[in-house]
C-alpha positions as CSV (number, residue, x, y, z in Angstrom):
1,M,0.0,0.0,0.1
2,V,2.8,2.4,0.9
3,L,4.9,1.6,-2.2
4,W,1.6,1.9,-4.2
5,H,0.9,5.5,-2.8
6,T,4.7,6.6,-3.2
7,T,4.9,5.3,-6.7
8,V,1.7,7.2,-7.7
9,S,2.8,10.2,-5.8
10,V,6.4,10.4,-7.2
11,L,5.6,9.5,-10.8
12,Q,2.5,11.9,-10.7
13,V,0.4,9.4,-12.4
14,S,-3.1,10.6,-13.4
15,P,-5.8,9.3,-11.5
16,L,-7.6,8.6,-14.8
17,I,-4.8,6.1,-15.6
18,F,-4.0,4.7,-12.3
19,P,-5.4,6.0,-9.1
20,G,-3.6,6.0,-5.7
21,P,-4.8,3.8,-2.8
22,V,-6.5,6.9,-1.2
23,Q,-8.8,7.4,-4.1
24,V,-9.7,3.8,-4.3
25,T,-10.4,3.7,-0.6
26,Q,-12.7,6.6,-0.9
27,S,-14.5,5.0,-3.9
28,L,-14.7,1.7,-2.0
29,Y,-16.2,3.4,1.1
30,R,-18.7,5.6,-0.8
31,G,-19.9,2.5,-2.8
32,L,-20.4,0.3,0.5
33,V,-21.5,2.9,2.8
34,T,-24.2,4.6,0.4
35,G,-25.3,1.1,-0.5
36,E,-24.7,1.8,-4.2
37,F,-22.7,-1.5,-4.6
38,L,-25.0,-3.8,-2.5
39,P,-27.8,-4.5,-5.0
40,H,-25.2,-5.1,-7.7
41,L,-23.4,-7.3,-5.4
42,G,-26.4,-9.3,-4.4
43,I,-27.0,-10.1,-8.2
44,T,-23.5,-11.0,-8.8
45,L,-23.4,-13.2,-5.9
46,Y,-26.6,-15.1,-7.0
47,E,-25.0,-15.5,-10.4
48,I,-21.9,-17.0,-9.0
49,L,-23.5,-19.3,-6.7
50,A,-26.3,-20.5,-8.8
51,G,-24.0,-21.0,-11.7
52,F,-21.4,-22.9,-9.6
53,V,-24.1,-25.2,-8.1
54,I,-25.7,-26.0,-11.4
55,G,-22.4,-26.5,-13.4
56,S,-20.9,-28.5,-10.6
57,M,-23.9,-30.8,-10.2
58,L,-23.9,-31.5,-13.9
59,G,-20.3,-32.0,-14.1
60,F,-20.4,-34.5,-11.4
61,L,-23.2,-36.5,-12.6
62,L,-21.9,-36.6,-16.4
63,G,-18.4,-37.2,-14.9
64,A,-19.6,-40.2,-12.9
65,A,-21.3,-41.6,-15.8
66,I,-18.2,-41.1,-18.0
67,G,-15.8,-42.3,-15.3
68,Q,-17.8,-45.8,-15.1
69,I,-19.4,-46.4,-18.4
70,Q,-17.4,-46.6,-21.5
71,L,-20.3,-46.4,-23.8
72,V,-21.3,-43.0,-22.2
73,E,-17.6,-41.8,-22.6
74,A,-17.4,-43.0,-26.3
75,L,-20.7,-41.2,-27.1
76,L,-20.4,-37.9,-25.2
77,Y,-16.8,-37.1,-24.1
78,P,-15.7,-36.1,-27.5
79,Y,-18.6,-33.5,-27.7
80,V,-17.9,-32.3,-24.3
81,V,-14.3,-31.7,-25.1
82,A,-15.2,-30.0,-28.4
83,F,-17.6,-27.7,-26.4
84,Q,-14.9,-27.0,-23.7
85,T,-12.5,-25.8,-26.7
86,M,-15.0,-23.0,-27.6
87,P,-14.0,-19.8,-26.1
88,K,-16.8,-19.0,-23.8
89,V,-16.3,-15.1,-24.2
90,A,-17.2,-15.8,-27.9
91,I,-20.4,-17.9,-27.2
92,A,-21.5,-15.6,-24.3
93,P,-23.4,-13.2,-26.6
94,L,-25.5,-16.3,-27.9
95,F,-26.6,-17.1,-24.2
96,V,-27.7,-13.5,-23.8
97,V,-29.7,-13.8,-27.1
98,W,-31.3,-17.1,-26.0
99,F,-32.0,-16.3,-22.2
100,G,-32.0,-12.4,-22.2
101,F,-30.4,-9.7,-20.1
102,G,-31.5,-11.0,-16.9
103,A,-29.6,-13.2,-14.4
104,T,-30.4,-16.4,-16.3
105,S,-28.0,-16.0,-19.0
106,K,-25.2,-15.0,-16.5
107,V,-26.0,-18.2,-14.4
108,V,-25.9,-20.4,-17.7
109,I,-22.6,-18.9,-18.6
110,T,-21.1,-19.3,-15.4
111,A,-22.5,-22.9,-15.1
112,T,-20.7,-23.7,-18.7
113,I,-17.4,-22.5,-17.3
114,V,-17.6,-24.4,-14.0
115,F,-18.9,-27.6,-15.6
116,F,-15.7,-29.1,-17.3
117,P,-13.2,-28.6,-14.5
118,V,-15.7,-30.5,-12.3
119,L,-16.4,-33.1,-14.9
120,A,-12.6,-33.8,-15.8
121,N,-11.6,-34.2,-12.2
122,T,-14.5,-36.5,-11.3
123,V,-13.5,-38.8,-14.2
124,V,-10.0,-38.9,-13.1
125,G,-11.0,-39.5,-9.4
126,L,-13.3,-42.3,-10.1
127,R,-10.6,-44.0,-12.3
128,S,-8.1,-43.6,-9.7
129,A,-9.9,-46.4,-7.3
130,P,-7.7,-49.2,-6.5
131,R,-8.4,-52.1,-8.8
132,D,-7.9,-54.5,-6.2
133,Q,-10.5,-53.1,-3.9
134,I,-13.0,-52.9,-6.7
135,D,-12.2,-56.8,-7.7
136,L,-12.6,-57.6,-3.9
137,M,-16.0,-55.9,-3.8
138,L,-17.2,-57.5,-7.0
139,A,-15.9,-61.0,-5.6
140,F,-18.3,-60.5,-2.8
141,T,-21.1,-60.0,-5.2
142,A,-21.3,-56.0,-4.8
143,S,-23.6,-54.2,-7.1
144,R,-22.2,-51.4,-9.3
145,W,-23.8,-48.9,-6.9
146,Q,-22.2,-50.4,-3.9
147,V,-18.8,-50.3,-5.6
148,F,-19.4,-46.8,-6.4
149,R,-20.5,-45.7,-3.0
150,M,-18.0,-47.7,-1.0
151,V,-14.8,-47.4,-3.1
152,R,-15.0,-45.1,-6.1
153,L,-16.7,-42.2,-4.6
154,P,-14.5,-42.0,-1.5
155,Q,-11.3,-42.2,-3.6
156,S,-12.7,-39.5,-6.1
157,L,-13.5,-36.9,-3.3
158,P,-10.1,-35.1,-3.3
159,Y,-10.4,-34.9,-7.0
160,I,-13.8,-33.8,-7.1
161,F,-13.0,-31.0,-4.4
162,A,-10.0,-30.0,-6.5
163,G,-12.4,-29.5,-9.2
164,L,-14.8,-27.5,-7.1
165,D,-11.8,-25.4,-5.9
166,I,-11.0,-24.3,-9.4
167,G,-14.7,-24.0,-10.4
168,I,-15.5,-21.6,-7.7
169,V,-12.9,-19.2,-8.8
170,L,-13.9,-19.5,-12.5
171,A,-17.4,-19.0,-11.3
172,V,-16.6,-15.4,-10.5
173,I,-15.0,-14.9,-13.8
174,G,-18.0,-16.3,-15.6
175,A,-20.4,-14.1,-13.9
176,I,-18.5,-11.0,-14.8
177,V,-17.9,-12.1,-18.4
178,G,-21.7,-12.5,-18.8
179,E,-22.5,-9.0,-17.2
180,F,-19.8,-7.4,-19.6
181,V,-21.5,-9.0,-22.6
182,G,-25.1,-7.8,-21.8
183,A,-26.6,-6.8,-18.4
184,Q,-28.6,-4.2,-16.8
185,S,-27.2,-4.8,-13.2
186,G,-24.4,-6.5,-11.4
187,L,-20.7,-5.6,-10.5
188,G,-19.6,-6.3,-14.0
189,Y,-22.2,-3.9,-15.2
190,L,-21.0,-1.4,-12.6
191,I,-17.4,-1.8,-13.9
192,L,-18.7,-0.8,-17.4
193,Q,-20.5,2.1,-16.1
194,R,-17.5,3.3,-14.2
195,N,-15.3,3.2,-17.3
196,F,-17.6,5.0,-19.4
197,S,-17.5,7.9,-16.9
198,L,-13.7,7.6,-16.6
199,D,-13.9,6.6,-13.0
200,T,-10.8,4.6,-12.7
201,A,-10.9,4.6,-8.8
202,G,-14.4,3.2,-8.9
203,V,-13.2,0.4,-11.2
204,F,-10.4,-0.4,-8.9
205,A,-12.8,-0.4,-5.9
206,I,-15.3,-2.9,-7.5
207,L,-12.2,-5.1,-8.4
208,I,-11.2,-5.3,-4.8
209,V,-14.9,-6.3,-4.0
210,L,-14.6,-9.0,-6.7
211,S,-11.3,-10.2,-5.3
212,C,-12.8,-10.4,-1.8
213,I,-15.7,-12.5,-3.0
214,G,-13.3,-15.1,-4.8
215,I,-11.0,-15.3,-1.8
216,G,-14.0,-15.8,0.5
217,L,-15.7,-18.5,-1.7
218,H,-12.3,-20.2,-2.4
219,S,-11.5,-20.3,1.5
220,L,-15.1,-21.6,1.9
221,I,-14.6,-24.7,-0.4
222,R,-11.2,-25.2,1.2
223,S,-12.7,-25.2,4.7
224,V,-15.5,-27.7,3.6
225,A,-13.0,-29.9,2.0
226,R,-10.7,-30.1,5.1
227,R,-13.8,-31.4,7.1
228,I,-14.9,-34.0,4.5
229,I,-11.6,-35.2,3.1
230,F,-9.7,-34.9,6.4
231,W,-7.1,-37.6,5.1
232,V,-5.6,-35.3,2.6
233,D,-3.3,-32.7,3.8
234,S,-3.5,-30.5,0.7
235,F,-4.6,-30.4,-2.9
236,A,-1.1,-30.6,-3.8
237,D,-1.3,-34.2,-2.7
238,I,-3.6,-35.0,-5.3
239,A,-1.4,-33.9,-8.1
240,G,1.4,-36.1,-6.8
241,A,-1.0,-39.1,-6.4
């Protein structure tokens, strides 16, 4: 903060280009105290959470099917990968045309961005289950559901939470991208309004709010993961598994 203030003061940078911490703090204070940010904050939070939940559920369900049924993988996975390669920024305007300027289009955009990381991690997690444990369950005439519930799902939980950890951060990006493309409210819409009025300090203030949202939701996922998959020290262990 001191370095930021000193650099801006010494170089005499225009606030229109790069505002100092004082101007940004003042703008942030005004936006929060006057309540100007709050309606937009609520809308963006709804888009983030709704898109994250929908995208995560769809990613998990399809990932569970692909991870266990080869026919489903052969039929659907190539199309899923093809859809994932499409830049979401490029297809976001289509969602706005199809679902309107309201929150629905932003939720859909967010869900599509969250979907693939959860799906991919679910597939990898389910296939990481030890084969000897699966064979032992099958030897005792366990059903496919019992194998899934007792072996595959517990083994895949660290991978699934790693996907959720990535997805919640991408959900923030997805909601803002959707609001940039077409919206009448939300923090992304507010950023555009601040840009049009050359209020760079206001843009920085909103970016700080978005960063706090991302950090808070990321920490929440980590906290839930630590309680459910308590045997995993960190998500770094998953990469090394």
